[in-house]
Every structure is written in C-alpha cells, then in structure tokens.
C-alpha positions in Angstrom: 0.0 0.0 0.0 1.2 3.5 -0.8 1.7 6.1 1.9 -1.1 8.7 1.9 -3.2 6.7 -0.6 -6.8 8.0 -0.6 -9.6 5.7 0.5 -11.1 5.6 -3.0 -9.4 6.0 -6.4 -8.9 9.6 -7.7 -10.2 10.3 -11.1 -7.6 12.4 -13.0 -5.7 12.7 -16.3 -2.0 12.0 -15.8 0.7 12.4 -18.5 4.2 11.1 -17.7 6.8 13.0 -19.7 9.9 10.8 -19.8 13.4 11.5 -21.2 14.2 8.6 -23.4 17.9 9.2 -23.8 20.8 6.9 -22.8 21.5 9.4 -19.9 18.2 8.4 -18.3 18.5 4.7 -19.1 20.7 4.1 -16.0 18.0 5.6 -13.7 14.7 4.4 -15.3 14.4 1.3 -13.1 14.7 3.5 -10.0 12.4 6.1 -11.4 9.8 3.5 -12.2 10.0 1.8 -8.8 10.2 5.0 -6.7 8.0 7.5 -8.8 6.0 6.0 -11.6 4.5 3.0 -9.7 3.7 4.9 -6.5 2.1 7.7 -8.6 -0.1 5.1 -10.4 -1.0 3.4 -7.1 -2.0 6.8 -5.7 -4.4 7.6 -8.5 -5.5 3.9 -8.7 -6.3 3.9 -5.0 -4.1 0.9 -4.1 -2.0 -1.9 -5.6 -1.9 -2.2 -9.3 -4.0 -5.0 -10.8 -3.9 -6.3 -14.3 -6.8 -5.2 -16.5 -8.5 -3.1 -13.8 -9.0 0.7 -14.3 -10.1 3.2 -11.7 -11.5 6.0 -13.9 -8.2 7.8 -14.4 -6.7 8.2 -17.8 -2.9 8.0 -18.3 -0.6 8.9 -21.2 3.2 8.8 -21.8 5.2 11.4 -23.8 8.8 10.5 -24.4 11.5 12.8 -25.8 15.1 12.6 -26.9 17.8 15.1 -27.8 18.4 16.7 -31.2 20.9 14.0 -32.2 18.0 11.6 -32.9 17.4 13.1 -36.3 16.1 12.2 -38.9 13.5 10.6 -36.5 11.2 12.8 -34.4 12.4 13.7 -30.9 8.9 13.2 -29.4 6.7 10.1 -29.2 3.3 9.6 -27.4 1.6 6.5 -26.1 -1.9 6.1 -24.8 -4.4 6.9 -23.6 -4.4 4.1 -21.0 -7.1 3.4 -18.5 -5.3 0.5 -16.8 -2.2 1.6 -14.8 -0.4 -1.7 -15.5 -0.4 -0.8 -19.2 1.6 2.3 -18.3 4.2 0.2 -16.5 4.4 -2.2 -19.4 4.9 0.6 -21.9 7.6 2.2 -19.8 9.4 -1.1 -19.8 9.2 -1.2 -23.7 10.6 2.3 -24.3 14.1 2.3 -25.8 16.4 4.7 -23.9 18.9 5.5 -26.6 20.9 8.5 -28.1 21.8 11.7 -26.5 25.5 10.9 -26.5 26.4 13.9 -28.6 24.2 16.3 -26.6 24.1 17.5 -23.1 20.5 18.8 -23.4 17.1 17.4 -24.5 13.8 18.5 -26.1 11.9 19.1 -22.9 10.0 22.2 -24.2 8.7 20.2 -27.1 7.7 17.3 -24.8 5.8 19.5 -22.4 4.0 21.0 -25.4 3.0 17.6 -26.6 1.8 16.7 -23.1 -0.5 19.7 -23.1 -1.8 18.7 -26.5 -2.5 15.2 -25.2 -4.5 16.7 -22.3 -6.4 18.9 -24.7 -7.2 15.9 -26.9 -8.5 13.9 -23.9 -10.9 16.9 -23.4 -12.2 16.4 -19.9 -12.4 19.6 -17.9 -14.1 18.1 -14.9 -11.1 16.2 -13.5 -7.7 17.3 -12.3 -4.9 17.3 -14.9 -1.3 16.3 -14.0 1.9 16.3 -16.0 4.8 14.5 -14.3 8.3 15.1 -15.7 11.0 12.4 -15.3 14.3 13.6 -16.7 18.0 14.1 -16.0 19.1 16.4 -18.9 18.4 20.2 -19.0 16.4 21.7 -21.8 17.8 23.5 -24.8 18.1 27.2 -24.2 15.0 28.9 -25.6 13.4 32.1 -24.5 9.8 31.3 -23.8 8.7 34.2 -21.7 9.2 35.3 -18.2 11.9 37.8 -17.5 13.0 39.7 -20.6 16.7 39.6 -21.3 18.5 43.0 -21.1 18.3 45.0 -24.3 15.3 43.1 -25.6 12.0 44.8 -26.3 9.5 44.0 -23.6 6.4 43.9 -25.9 5.5 43.6 -29.6 4.9 47.3 -29.8 8.4 48.0 -28.4 9.9 45.6 -30.9 8.0 47.3 -33.7 9.3 50.7 -32.6 12.8 49.3 -32.4 12.6 47.7 -35.8 11.2 50.9 -37.4 14.0 52.9 -35.8 16.7 50.7 -37.2 15.0 50.7 -40.6 14.8 54.5 -40.6 18.5 55.0 -39.9 19.7 53.7 -43.3 17.1 55.9 -45.1 18.2 59.0 -43.1 21.8 58.3 -43.9 21.0 57.8 -47.6 19.2 61.2 -47.7 22.2 62.9 -46.1 24.4 61.3 -48.8 26.2 58.9 -46.5 26.6 55.3 -47.3 28.4 52.4 -45.7 30.3 51.5 -48.9 
C-alpha cells in the first residue's frame, strides 16, 4: 500500500513525460520503482491489478535530444485506463541516443503533453503532468523575464525595428553610405 493513498481512487488525467535518452537509461528502473508505480498506485487507490482501471486516464510522452534526427524527438503512447499498461509501456521504451548532446527537447515534450491533455478533453477532472528527466532543456526564450536589451512587448519591438530601418534611409538622404 502506498503512503497517503486515498480511501477511494482519484479520477484524473495523468501524463508522464519521460526522457528517453541513454543518460536516463541508468535511472529508469529506480524512477519506475520510486516514482511511476507509487504515482499510479496513488491515482488507482491501491496496488496495481492487471486489467482493472479506476477512472483515471494516463498517457506517456517520451522525448530525446536533437541527435535523434532524422527521426522525431517526441513520441506519445496512450491513452491508457489501466495503470499496469503504463508500467508495461515504460518497460518497452528504448532509452537511446543523447551521447552527442548535453540537453534534450523538454520544451517540445511538455507542449506535446499539453496537446494530449487537450485531446482527452475532460475539464471536470484534475490534470497532472509528471516530468522524469536528467538532462536540462535546450536554451529557448519562452517568456518570463525579458533579457537585457530586448524589447518588452510587440509594440516596443516594432518601434525598435522601425527605428533601425529608418537609420539607413536617413543616412542615404544625407548622402552617407556604408560603402
């Protein structure tokens, strides 16, 4: 029995986002034993049983690093209603690649997880995304604090672009060129 397991199963949508690179292959057994199975038991309301669902829906999104090309870095499995199917699928995933990269496609995987939740389409149950990884994401500015020198809004960017476009025209009118 899992610690803090509710008396009855919890109905929810749960997406596991798992890094499927060789860097994570050494840890997937421990991650499965210590995180995936207890999470499934929590939402299932007790020990996992073959072929028995509890009302929750599960999915898996795996991601790799950019060195997996020409194949796609993101793959999805599910939806599953039986938690044992999730465990079986995690066992079948190939944890390969990533040797030439120190980062992985986490941003793309989280985007795919959100798309999976939208496709499942239930708004009356809690939604959960659980990230299991060991590599950091590729650097990509996706909002939050604005880097120094960057325009803070679309309007500021437009003003900045119009100002840089106006400088060559003003120099041409004055007879100055860069040549």
